[in-house]
C-alpha positions in Angstrom: -14.8 -5.6 -1.6 -17.4 -5.4 -4.4 -16.3 -4.5 -8.0 -18.3 -1.2 -7.9 -17.0 0.0 -4.6 -13.4 -1.0 -5.5 -13.7 0.9 -8.8 -14.9 4.0 -7.0 -12.2 3.7 -4.4 -9.5 3.2 -7.0 -10.8 6.3 -8.9 -10.7 8.5 -5.8 -7.5 7.1 -4.4 -5.4 7.0 -7.6 -3.3 10.0 -6.8 -2.9 8.9 -3.1 -1.8 5.5 -4.2 0.9 6.9 -6.5 2.2 9.1 -3.6 2.2 6.1 -1.2 4.0 3.9 -3.7 6.6 6.6 -4.2 7.0 7.1 -0.5 7.4 3.4 0.0 10.1 3.3 -2.6 12.2 5.8 -0.7 11.2 4.9 2.9 13.3 1.8 3.2 15.4 2.0 0.0 18.6 1.2 1.9 17.3 -2.1 3.3 14.9 -3.3 0.6 16.2 -5.4 -2.3 14.1 -6.2 -5.4 12.8 -9.7 -5.7 12.2 -11.6 -8.9 8.7 -12.3 -7.7 7.8 -8.7 -6.9 4.6 -7.1 -8.4 4.8 -6.0 -12.0 1.8 -3.8 -11.8 0.6 -0.9 -9.7 0.0 -1.6 -6.0 -2.5 0.2 -3.8 -1.8 0.0 0.0 -4.6 0.4 2.5 -3.8 0.6 6.2 -6.8 -1.0 7.9 -5.6 -1.1 11.5 -2.3 0.8 12.3 -2.2 -0.6 15.9 -2.2 -4.2 14.6 -0.1 -3.3 11.5 -2.7 -4.6 9.1 -2.0 -3.5 5.5 -4.1 -4.6 2.5 -2.4 -4.5 -0.8 -4.6 -4.4 -3.9 -2.5 -5.8 -6.9 -4.5 -6.0 -10.1 -7.3 -8.4 -9.3 -5.7 -9.8 -6.2 -5.8 -8.7 -2.5 -2.9 -9.5 -0.2 -3.1 -8.9 3.6 0.2 -8.1 5.4 0.7 -7.7 9.1 3.6 -5.4 9.6 3.5 -2.5 12.1 6.7 -0.9 10.7 5.3 -0.9 7.2 1.9 0.5 8.4 3.7 3.3 10.4 6.0 4.2 7.4 3.0 4.4 5.1 1.0 6.7 7.5 4.1 8.8 8.1 4.7 9.2 4.4 1.0 10.1 3.8 1.0 12.6 6.6 -1.5 10.5 8.7 -2.4 11.4 12.2 
């Protein structure tokens, strides 16, 4: 993703990212346990392919790709996706 398009995306999606992060925090709170290696900065989650469970996480200058159908489904449900 180019710097320009990423900046535009982050500017537009800032509020959505905060809502998604908050929803993530409560969606699996009973099962999730904090790790010492967890992100220390804001994380933006993008669900690329819900059927495959592909979720891209933008963390600072890094991009992490996760394949987790349950996570993708919980994010879309929390965001009110169709």
